[in-house]
PDB file of N, CA, C and O in Angstrom:
ATOM      1  N   MET A   1       0.848  -1.181   0.000  1.00  0.00           N
ATOM      2  CA  MET A   1       0.000   0.000   0.000  1.00  0.00           C
ATOM      3  C   MET A   1       0.893   1.243   0.000  1.00  0.00           C
ATOM      4  O   MET A   1       1.864   1.310   0.753  1.00  0.00           O
ATOM      5  N   GLU A   2       0.575   2.197  -0.819  1.00  0.00           N
ATOM      6  CA  GLU A   2       1.425   3.382  -0.918  1.00  0.00           C
ATOM      7  C   GLU A   2       1.055   4.405   0.149  1.00  0.00           C
ATOM      8  O   GLU A   2      -0.047   4.390   0.696  1.00  0.00           O
ATOM      9  N   ILE A   3       1.997   5.284   0.427  1.00  0.00           N
ATOM     10  CA  ILE A   3       1.754   6.351   1.392  1.00  0.00           C
ATOM     11  C   ILE A   3       0.909   7.416   0.714  1.00  0.00           C
ATOM     12  O   ILE A   3       1.216   7.857  -0.394  1.00  0.00           O
ATOM     13  N   SER A   4      -0.142   7.819   1.378  1.00  0.00           N
ATOM     14  CA  SER A   4      -1.043   8.797   0.788  1.00  0.00           C
ATOM     15  C   SER A   4      -1.696   9.617   1.885  1.00  0.00           C
ATOM     16  O   SER A   4      -1.545   9.335   3.074  1.00  0.00           O
ATOM     17  N   GLU A   5      -2.419  10.630   1.464  1.00  0.00           N
ATOM     18  CA  GLU A   5      -3.223  11.425   2.375  1.00  0.00           C
ATOM     19  C   GLU A   5      -4.685  11.148   2.083  1.00  0.00           C
ATOM     20  O   GLU A   5      -5.116  11.193   0.931  1.00  0.00           O
ATOM     21  N   THR A   6      -5.440  10.863   3.122  1.00  0.00           N
ATOM     22  CA  THR A   6      -6.865  10.614   2.974  1.00  0.00           C
ATOM     23  C   THR A   6      -7.614  11.610   3.844  1.00  0.00           C
ATOM     24  O   THR A   6      -7.273  11.811   5.010  1.00  0.00           O
ATOM     25  N   ARG A   7      -8.632  12.226   3.273  1.00  0.00           N
ATOM     26  CA  ARG A   7      -9.425  13.234   3.996  1.00  0.00           C
ATOM     27  C   ARG A   7     -10.702  12.583   4.527  1.00  0.00           C
ATOM     28  O   ARG A   7     -11.330  11.760   3.861  1.00  0.00           O
ATOM     29  N   PHE A   8     -11.057  12.975   5.731  1.00  0.00           N
ATOM     30  CA  PHE A   8     -12.246  12.442   6.401  1.00  0.00           C
ATOM     31  C   PHE A   8     -13.099  13.578   6.931  1.00  0.00           C
ATOM     32  O   PHE A   8     -12.590  14.631   7.314  1.00  0.00           O
ATOM     33  N   SER A   9     -14.396  13.350   6.948  1.00  0.00           N
ATOM     34  CA  SER A   9     -15.322  14.217   7.659  1.00  0.00           C
ATOM     35  C   SER A   9     -15.503  13.612   9.044  1.00  0.00           C
ATOM     36  O   SER A   9     -15.814  12.427   9.169  1.00  0.00           O
ATOM     37  N   VAL A  10     -15.308  14.421  10.088  1.00  0.00           N
ATOM     38  CA  VAL A  10     -15.372  13.911  11.459  1.00  0.00           C
ATOM     39  C   VAL A  10     -16.329  14.781  12.261  1.00  0.00           C
ATOM     40  O   VAL A  10     -16.178  16.002  12.306  1.00  0.00           O
ATOM     41  N   LYS A  11     -17.318  14.147  12.897  1.00  0.00           N
ATOM     42  CA  LYS A  11     -18.309  14.888  13.682  1.00  0.00           C
ATOM     43  C   LYS A  11     -18.018  14.760  15.178  1.00  0.00           C
ATOM     44  O   LYS A  11     -17.412  13.789  15.630  1.00  0.00           O
ATOM     45  N   GLY A  12     -18.458  15.746  15.918  1.00  0.00           N
ATOM     46  CA  GLY A  12     -18.417  15.665  17.377  1.00  0.00           C
ATOM     47  C   GLY A  12     -17.147  16.172  18.036  1.00  0.00           C
ATOM     48  O   GLY A  12     -17.033  16.126  19.261  1.00  0.00           O
ATOM     49  N   MET A  13     -16.189  16.655  17.254  1.00  0.00           N
ATOM     50  CA  MET A  13     -14.940  17.149  17.829  1.00  0.00           C
ATOM     51  C   MET A  13     -15.076  18.638  18.121  1.00  0.00           C
ATOM     52  O   MET A  13     -15.432  19.423  17.242  1.00  0.00           O
ATOM     53  N   LYS A  14     -14.789  19.023  19.371  1.00  0.00           N
ATOM     54  CA  LYS A  14     -15.020  20.399  19.782  1.00  0.00           C
ATOM     55  C   LYS A  14     -13.786  21.101  20.338  1.00  0.00           C
ATOM     56  O   LYS A  14     -13.766  22.330  20.401  1.00  0.00           O
ATOM     57  N   CYS A  15     -12.753  20.355  20.743  1.00  0.00           N
ATOM     58  CA  CYS A  15     -11.636  20.994  21.436  1.00  0.00           C
ATOM     59  C   CYS A  15     -10.340  20.200  21.248  1.00  0.00           C
ATOM     60  O   CYS A  15     -10.320  19.149  20.608  1.00  0.00           O
ATOM     61  N   GLY A  16      -9.283  20.725  21.814  1.00  0.00           N
ATOM     62  CA  GLY A  16      -7.994  20.058  21.741  1.00  0.00           C
ATOM     63  C   GLY A  16      -8.000  18.680  22.381  1.00  0.00           C
ATOM     64  O   GLY A  16      -7.279  17.785  21.941  1.00  0.00           O
ATOM     65  N   GLY A  17      -8.801  18.508  23.405  1.00  0.00           N
ATOM     66  CA  GLY A  17      -8.918  17.191  24.033  1.00  0.00           C
ATOM     67  C   GLY A  17      -9.497  16.167  23.072  1.00  0.00           C
ATOM     68  O   GLY A  17      -9.071  15.012  23.047  1.00  0.00           O
ATOM     69  N   CYS A  18     -10.473  16.600  22.281  1.00  0.00           N
ATOM     70  CA  CYS A  18     -11.060  15.720  21.264  1.00  0.00           C
ATOM     71  C   CYS A  18      -9.998  15.337  20.229  1.00  0.00           C
ATOM     72  O   CYS A  18      -9.896  14.181  19.820  1.00  0.00           O
ATOM     73  N   VAL A  19      -9.213  16.329  19.818  1.00  0.00           N
ATOM     74  CA  VAL A  19      -8.159  16.078  18.837  1.00  0.00           C
ATOM     75  C   VAL A  19      -7.159  15.071  19.392  1.00  0.00           C
ATOM     76  O   VAL A  19      -6.737  14.156  18.685  1.00  0.00           O
ATOM     77  N   ALA A  20      -6.781  15.236  20.657  1.00  0.00           N
ATOM     78  CA  ALA A  20      -5.820  14.324  21.277  1.00  0.00           C
ATOM     79  C   ALA A  20      -6.369  12.903  21.336  1.00  0.00           C
ATOM     80  O   ALA A  20      -5.651  11.947  21.042  1.00  0.00           O
ATOM     81  N   LYS A  21      -7.637  12.763  21.714  1.00  0.00           N
ATOM     82  CA  LYS A  21      -8.263  11.438  21.807  1.00  0.00           C
ATOM     83  C   LYS A  21      -8.357  10.785  20.428  1.00  0.00           C
ATOM     84  O   LYS A  21      -8.065   9.598  20.276  1.00  0.00           O
ATOM     85  N   ALA A  22      -8.760  11.557  19.437  1.00  0.00           N
ATOM     86  CA  ALA A  22      -8.888  11.032  18.081  1.00  0.00           C
ATOM     87  C   ALA A  22      -7.518  10.675  17.503  1.00  0.00           C
ATOM     88  O   ALA A  22      -7.366   9.646  16.845  1.00  0.00           O
ATOM     89  N   THR A  23      -6.528  11.524  17.750  1.00  0.00           N
ATOM     90  CA  THR A  23      -5.177  11.252  17.263  1.00  0.00           C
ATOM     91  C   THR A  23      -4.637   9.970  17.876  1.00  0.00           C
ATOM     92  O   THR A  23      -4.011   9.162  17.190  1.00  0.00           O
ATOM     93  N   GLU A  24      -4.878   9.786  19.163  1.00  0.00           N
ATOM     94  CA  GLU A  24      -4.413   8.565  19.830  1.00  0.00           C
ATOM     95  C   GLU A  24      -5.048   7.324  19.202  1.00  0.00           C
ATOM     96  O   GLU A  24      -4.374   6.316  18.989  1.00  0.00           O
ATOM     97  N   ALA A  25      -6.341   7.403  18.910  1.00  0.00           N
ATOM     98  CA  ALA A  25      -7.040   6.257  18.317  1.00  0.00           C
ATOM     99  C   ALA A  25      -6.479   5.918  16.940  1.00  0.00           C
ATOM    100  O   ALA A  25      -6.265   4.748  16.623  1.00  0.00           O
ATOM    101  N   VAL A  26      -6.243   6.942  16.125  1.00  0.00           N
ATOM    102  CA  VAL A  26      -5.779   6.721  14.754  1.00  0.00           C
ATOM    103  C   VAL A  26      -4.306   6.311  14.721  1.00  0.00           C
ATOM    104  O   VAL A  26      -3.894   5.527  13.865  1.00  0.00           O
ATOM    105  N   SER A  27      -3.522   6.840  15.649  1.00  0.00           N
ATOM    106  CA  SER A  27      -2.072   6.598  15.629  1.00  0.00           C
ATOM    107  C   SER A  27      -1.695   5.147  15.901  1.00  0.00           C
ATOM    108  O   SER A  27      -0.560   4.746  15.646  1.00  0.00           O
ATOM    109  N   LYS A  28      -2.629   4.360  16.414  1.00  0.00           N
ATOM    110  CA  LYS A  28      -2.362   2.945  16.700  1.00  0.00           C
ATOM    111  C   LYS A  28      -2.509   2.060  15.467  1.00  0.00           C
ATOM    112  O   LYS A  28      -2.168   0.878  15.510  1.00  0.00           O
ATOM    113  N   LEU A  29      -3.010   2.616  14.379  1.00  0.00           N
ATOM    114  CA  LEU A  29      -3.265   1.820  13.176  1.00  0.00           C
ATOM    115  C   LEU A  29      -1.972   1.538  12.416  1.00  0.00           C
ATOM    116  O   LEU A  29      -1.084   2.389  12.361  1.00  0.00           O
ATOM    117  N   PRO A  30      -1.864   0.340  11.827  1.00  0.00           N
ATOM    118  CA  PRO A  30      -0.676   0.023  11.024  1.00  0.00           C
ATOM    119  C   PRO A  30      -0.552   0.950   9.824  1.00  0.00           C
ATOM    120  O   PRO A  30      -1.538   1.210   9.134  1.00  0.00           O
ATOM    121  N   GLY A  31       0.647   1.447   9.575  1.00  0.00           N
ATOM    122  CA  GLY A  31       0.885   2.318   8.440  1.00  0.00           C
ATOM    123  C   GLY A  31       0.691   3.794   8.738  1.00  0.00           C
ATOM    124  O   GLY A  31       0.954   4.639   7.882  1.00  0.00           O
ATOM    125  N   TYR A  32       0.232   4.114   9.946  1.00  0.00           N
ATOM    126  CA  TYR A  32      -0.010   5.509  10.325  1.00  0.00           C
ATOM    127  C   TYR A  32       1.289   6.299  10.324  1.00  0.00           C
ATOM    128  O   TYR A  32       2.319   5.814  10.791  1.00  0.00           O
ATOM    129  N   GLN A  33       1.236   7.525   9.794  1.00  0.00           N
ATOM    130  CA  GLN A  33       2.382   8.427   9.868  1.00  0.00           C
ATOM    131  C   GLN A  33       2.027   9.719  10.584  1.00  0.00           C
ATOM    132  O   GLN A  33       2.759  10.154  11.474  1.00  0.00           O
ATOM    133  N   ALA A  34       0.931  10.330  10.214  1.00  0.00           N
ATOM    134  CA  ALA A  34       0.539  11.595  10.826  1.00  0.00           C
ATOM    135  C   ALA A  34      -0.936  11.858  10.557  1.00  0.00           C
ATOM    136  O   ALA A  34      -1.547  11.246   9.681  1.00  0.00           O
ATOM    137  N   CYS A  35      -1.492  12.785  11.334  1.00  0.00           N
ATOM    138  CA  CYS A  35      -2.849  13.235  11.051  1.00  0.00           C
ATOM    139  C   CYS A  35      -2.992  14.678  11.481  1.00  0.00           C
ATOM    140  O   CYS A  35      -2.289  15.152  12.373  1.00  0.00           O
ATOM    141  N   ALA A  36      -3.907  15.365  10.836  1.00  0.00           N
ATOM    142  CA  ALA A  36      -4.192  16.762  11.157  1.00  0.00           C
ATOM    143  C   ALA A  36      -5.702  16.932  11.184  1.00  0.00           C
ATOM    144  O   ALA A  36      -6.399  16.554  10.242  1.00  0.00           O
ATOM    145  N   PHE A  37      -6.197  17.503  12.269  1.00  0.00           N
ATOM    146  CA  PHE A  37      -7.626  17.736  12.416  1.00  0.00           C
ATOM    147  C   PHE A  37      -7.903  19.231  12.325  1.00  0.00           C
ATOM    148  O   PHE A  37      -7.141  20.046  12.845  1.00  0.00           O
ATOM    149  N   ASP A  38      -8.995  19.583  11.664  1.00  0.00           N
ATOM    150  CA  ASP A  38      -9.430  20.964  11.573  1.00  0.00           C
ATOM    151  C   ASP A  38     -10.816  21.052  12.201  1.00  0.00           C
ATOM    152  O   ASP A  38     -11.804  20.614  11.611  1.00  0.00           O
ATOM    153  N   LEU A  39     -10.880  21.619  13.398  1.00  0.00           N
ATOM    154  CA  LEU A  39     -12.153  21.683  14.111  1.00  0.00           C
ATOM    155  C   LEU A  39     -13.167  22.579  13.401  1.00  0.00           C
ATOM    156  O   LEU A  39     -14.367  22.312  13.463  1.00  0.00           O
ATOM    157  N   LYS A  40     -12.712  23.629  12.731  1.00  0.00           N
ATOM    158  CA  LYS A  40     -13.625  24.558  12.062  1.00  0.00           C
ATOM    159  C   LYS A  40     -14.351  23.903  10.902  1.00  0.00           C
ATOM    160  O   LYS A  40     -15.541  24.140  10.697  1.00  0.00           O
ATOM    161  N   THR A  41     -13.636  23.074  10.137  1.00  0.00           N
ATOM    162  CA  THR A  41     -14.253  22.433   8.977  1.00  0.00           C
ATOM    163  C   THR A  41     -14.702  20.999   9.272  1.00  0.00           C
ATOM    164  O   THR A  41     -15.280  20.336   8.411  1.00  0.00           O
ATOM    165  N   ALA A  42     -14.435  20.524  10.494  1.00  0.00           N
ATOM    166  CA  ALA A  42     -14.800  19.162  10.915  1.00  0.00           C
ATOM    167  C   ALA A  42     -14.212  18.117   9.974  1.00  0.00           C
ATOM    168  O   ALA A  42     -14.884  17.174   9.557  1.00  0.00           O
ATOM    169  N   THR A  43     -12.924  18.319   9.652  1.00  0.00           N
ATOM    170  CA  THR A  43     -12.254  17.375   8.774  1.00  0.00           C
ATOM    171  C   THR A  43     -10.951  16.902   9.400  1.00  0.00           C
ATOM    172  O   THR A  43     -10.423  17.509  10.331  1.00  0.00           O
ATOM    173  N   ALA A  44     -10.460  15.814   8.865  1.00  0.00           N
ATOM    174  CA  ALA A  44      -9.163  15.271   9.261  1.00  0.00           C
ATOM    175  C   ALA A  44      -8.446  14.803   8.013  1.00  0.00           C
ATOM    176  O   ALA A  44      -9.073  14.329   7.066  1.00  0.00           O
ATOM    177  N   VAL A  45      -7.127  14.939   8.015  1.00  0.00           N
ATOM    178  CA  VAL A  45      -6.305  14.395   6.948  1.00  0.00           C
ATOM    179  C   VAL A  45      -5.321  13.433   7.606  1.00  0.00           C
ATOM    180  O   VAL A  45      -4.539  13.826   8.471  1.00  0.00           O
ATOM    181  N   VAL A  46      -5.369  12.174   7.187  1.00  0.00           N
ATOM    182  CA  VAL A  46      -4.480  11.151   7.738  1.00  0.00           C
ATOM    183  C   VAL A  46      -3.461  10.782   6.675  1.00  0.00           C
ATOM    184  O   VAL A  46      -3.816  10.481   5.535  1.00  0.00           O
ATOM    185  N   THR A  47      -2.197  10.809   7.057  1.00  0.00           N
ATOM    186  CA  THR A  47      -1.092  10.507   6.163  1.00  0.00           C
ATOM    187  C   THR A  47      -0.509   9.150   6.521  1.00  0.00           C
ATOM    188  O   THR A  47      -0.328   8.824   7.694  1.00  0.00           O
ATOM    189  N   GLY A  48      -0.217   8.366   5.489  1.00  0.00           N
ATOM    190  CA  GLY A  48       0.391   7.055   5.684  1.00  0.00           C
ATOM    191  C   GLY A  48      -0.296   6.009   4.844  1.00  0.00           C
ATOM    192  O   GLY A  48      -1.242   6.302   4.113  1.00  0.00           O
ATOM    193  N   SER A  49       0.185   4.788   4.952  1.00  0.00           N
ATOM    194  CA  SER A  49      -0.424   3.689   4.199  1.00  0.00           C
ATOM    195  C   SER A  49      -1.457   3.002   5.093  1.00  0.00           C
ATOM    196  O   SER A  49      -1.364   1.811   5.390  1.00  0.00           O
ATOM    197  N   VAL A  50      -2.441   3.797   5.508  1.00  0.00           N
ATOM    198  CA  VAL A  50      -3.470   3.340   6.436  1.00  0.00           C
ATOM    199  C   VAL A  50      -4.736   3.015   5.659  1.00  0.00           C
ATOM    200  O   VAL A  50      -5.089   3.721   4.715  1.00  0.00           O
ATOM    201  N   ASP A  51      -5.419   1.946   6.056  1.00  0.00           N
ATOM    202  CA  ASP A  51      -6.700   1.591   5.448  1.00  0.00           C
ATOM    203  C   ASP A  51      -7.742   2.639   5.867  1.00  0.00           C
ATOM    204  O   ASP A  51      -8.016   2.786   7.059  1.00  0.00           O
ATOM    205  N   PRO A  52      -8.321   3.364   4.913  1.00  0.00           N
ATOM    206  CA  PRO A  52      -9.299   4.401   5.277  1.00  0.00           C
ATOM    207  C   PRO A  52     -10.459   3.873   6.121  1.00  0.00           C
ATOM    208  O   PRO A  52     -10.934   4.568   7.020  1.00  0.00           O
ATOM    209  N   GLN A  53     -10.916   2.656   5.844  1.00  0.00           N
ATOM    210  CA  GLN A  53     -12.020   2.115   6.640  1.00  0.00           C
ATOM    211  C   GLN A  53     -11.591   1.830   8.073  1.00  0.00           C
ATOM    212  O   GLN A  53     -12.412   1.907   8.987  1.00  0.00           O
ATOM    213  N   ALA A  54     -10.325   1.502   8.283  1.00  0.00           N
ATOM    214  CA  ALA A  54      -9.802   1.302   9.638  1.00  0.00           C
ATOM    215  C   ALA A  54      -9.784   2.625  10.394  1.00  0.00           C
ATOM    216  O   ALA A  54     -10.053   2.663  11.595  1.00  0.00           O
ATOM    217  N   VAL A  55      -9.466   3.713   9.689  1.00  0.00           N
ATOM    218  CA  VAL A  55      -9.498   5.048  10.307  1.00  0.00           C
ATOM    219  C   VAL A  55     -10.921   5.388  10.720  1.00  0.00           C
ATOM    220  O   VAL A  55     -11.152   5.844  11.840  1.00  0.00           O
ATOM    221  N   VAL A  56     -11.873   5.171   9.824  1.00  0.00           N
ATOM    222  CA  VAL A  56     -13.287   5.430  10.126  1.00  0.00           C
ATOM    223  C   VAL A  56     -13.708   4.636  11.357  1.00  0.00           C
ATOM    224  O   VAL A  56     -14.355   5.174  12.256  1.00  0.00           O
ATOM    225  N   GLN A  57     -13.345   3.366  11.399  1.00  0.00           N
ATOM    226  CA  GLN A  57     -13.722   2.515  12.526  1.00  0.00           C
ATOM    227  C   GLN A  57     -13.077   3.003  13.829  1.00  0.00           C
ATOM    228  O   GLN A  57     -13.738   3.042  14.866  1.00  0.00           O
ATOM    229  N   ALA A  58     -11.802   3.373  13.784  1.00  0.00           N
ATOM    230  CA  ALA A  58     -11.105   3.848  14.982  1.00  0.00           C
ATOM    231  C   ALA A  58     -11.741   5.135  15.504  1.00  0.00           C
ATOM    232  O   ALA A  58     -11.930   5.291  16.710  1.00  0.00           O
ATOM    233  N   LEU A  59     -12.070   6.056  14.597  1.00  0.00           N
ATOM    234  CA  LEU A  59     -12.695   7.311  15.018  1.00  0.00           C
ATOM    235  C   LEU A  59     -14.102   7.076  15.557  1.00  0.00           C
ATOM    236  O   LEU A  59     -14.501   7.696  16.543  1.00  0.00           O
ATOM    237  N   ASN A  60     -14.853   6.188  14.918  1.00  0.00           N
ATOM    238  CA  ASN A  60     -16.197   5.859  15.411  1.00  0.00           C
ATOM    239  C   ASN A  60     -16.122   5.282  16.818  1.00  0.00           C
ATOM    240  O   ASN A  60     -16.916   5.644  17.686  1.00  0.00           O
ATOM    241  N   GLN A  61     -15.162   4.380  17.040  1.00  0.00           N
ATOM    242  CA  GLN A  61     -15.015   3.766  18.365  1.00  0.00           C
ATOM    243  C   GLN A  61     -14.586   4.792  19.411  1.00  0.00           C
ATOM    244  O   GLN A  61     -14.910   4.648  20.590  1.00  0.00           O
ATOM    245  N   ALA A  62     -13.859   5.825  18.986  1.00  0.00           N
ATOM    246  CA  ALA A  62     -13.437   6.880  19.904  1.00  0.00           C
ATOM    247  C   ALA A  62     -14.577   7.862  20.196  1.00  0.00           C
ATOM    248  O   ALA A  62     -14.453   8.728  21.062  1.00  0.00           O
ATOM    249  N   GLY A  63     -15.682   7.718  19.469  1.00  0.00           N
ATOM    250  CA  GLY A  63     -16.848   8.567  19.710  1.00  0.00           C
ATOM    251  C   GLY A  63     -17.013   9.702  18.720  1.00  0.00           C
ATOM    252  O   GLY A  63     -17.789  10.629  18.949  1.00  0.00           O
ATOM    253  N   TYR A  64     -16.274   9.627  17.608  1.00  0.00           N
ATOM    254  CA  TYR A  64     -16.344  10.683  16.594  1.00  0.00           C
ATOM    255  C   TYR A  64     -16.759  10.078  15.260  1.00  0.00           C
ATOM    256  O   TYR A  64     -15.913   9.552  14.536  1.00  0.00           O
ATOM    257  N   PRO A  65     -18.052  10.144  14.918  1.00  0.00           N
ATOM    258  CA  PRO A  65     -18.514   9.577  13.652  1.00  0.00           C
ATOM    259  C   PRO A  65     -17.734  10.166  12.475  1.00  0.00           C
ATOM    260  O   PRO A  65     -17.619  11.384  12.340  1.00  0.00           O
ATOM    261  N   ALA A  66     -17.208   9.296  11.638  1.00  0.00           N
ATOM    262  CA  ALA A  66     -16.363   9.753  10.539  1.00  0.00           C
ATOM    263  C   ALA A  66     -16.725   9.037   9.248  1.00  0.00           C
ATOM    264  O   ALA A  66     -17.305   7.951   9.260  1.00  0.00           O
ATOM    265  N   GLU A  67     -16.371   9.665   8.138  1.00  0.00           N
ATOM    266  CA  GLU A  67     -16.512   9.042   6.830  1.00  0.00           C
ATOM    267  C   GLU A  67     -15.460   9.609   5.906  1.00  0.00           C
ATOM    268  O   GLU A  67     -14.980  10.727   6.095  1.00  0.00           O
ATOM    269  N   VAL A  68     -15.109   8.828   4.906  1.00  0.00           N
ATOM    270  CA  VAL A  68     -14.116   9.257   3.931  1.00  0.00           C
ATOM    271  C   VAL A  68     -14.736  10.321   3.029  1.00  0.00           C
ATOM    272  O   VAL A  68     -15.875  10.187   2.580  1.00  0.00           O
ATOM    273  N   VAL A  69     -13.970  11.377   2.774  1.00  0.00           N
ATOM    274  CA  VAL A  69     -14.394  12.434   1.856  1.00  0.00           C
ATOM    275  C   VAL A  69     -13.666  12.205   0.545  1.00  0.00           C
ATOM    276  O   VAL A  69     -12.436  12.184   0.521  1.00  0.00           O
ATOM    277  N   ASN A  70     -14.393  12.036  -0.536  1.00  0.00           N
ATOM    278  CA  ASN A  70     -13.775  11.812  -1.844  1.00  0.00           C
ATOM    279  C   ASN A  70     -13.425  13.141  -2.492  1.00  0.00           C
ATOM    280  O   ASN A  70     -14.204  14.095  -2.474  1.00  0.00           O
ATOM    281  N   GLY A  71     -12.224  13.172  -3.066  1.00  0.00           N
ATOM    282  CA  GLY A  71     -11.841  14.352  -3.787  1.00  0.00           C
ATOM    283  C   GLY A  71     -11.115  15.360  -3.014  1.00  0.00           C
ATOM    284  O   GLY A  71     -10.748  16.404  -3.553  1.00  0.00           O
TER     285      GLY A  71
END
């Protein structure tokens, strides 16, 4: 799997604590390199050879409903 950036729509994130919790959940995934969350646009960009559906599942389990944004 190649290294890429995948954008996600993430709901329910309101503060730095939310970002920390979500980052911790995603950072445990195989192939993870980095992630950036934007609270204003409710989006996240995950970098690495990570399975996008695994990211969605990790964020959902952390309490932040997420989905892949195409394009």
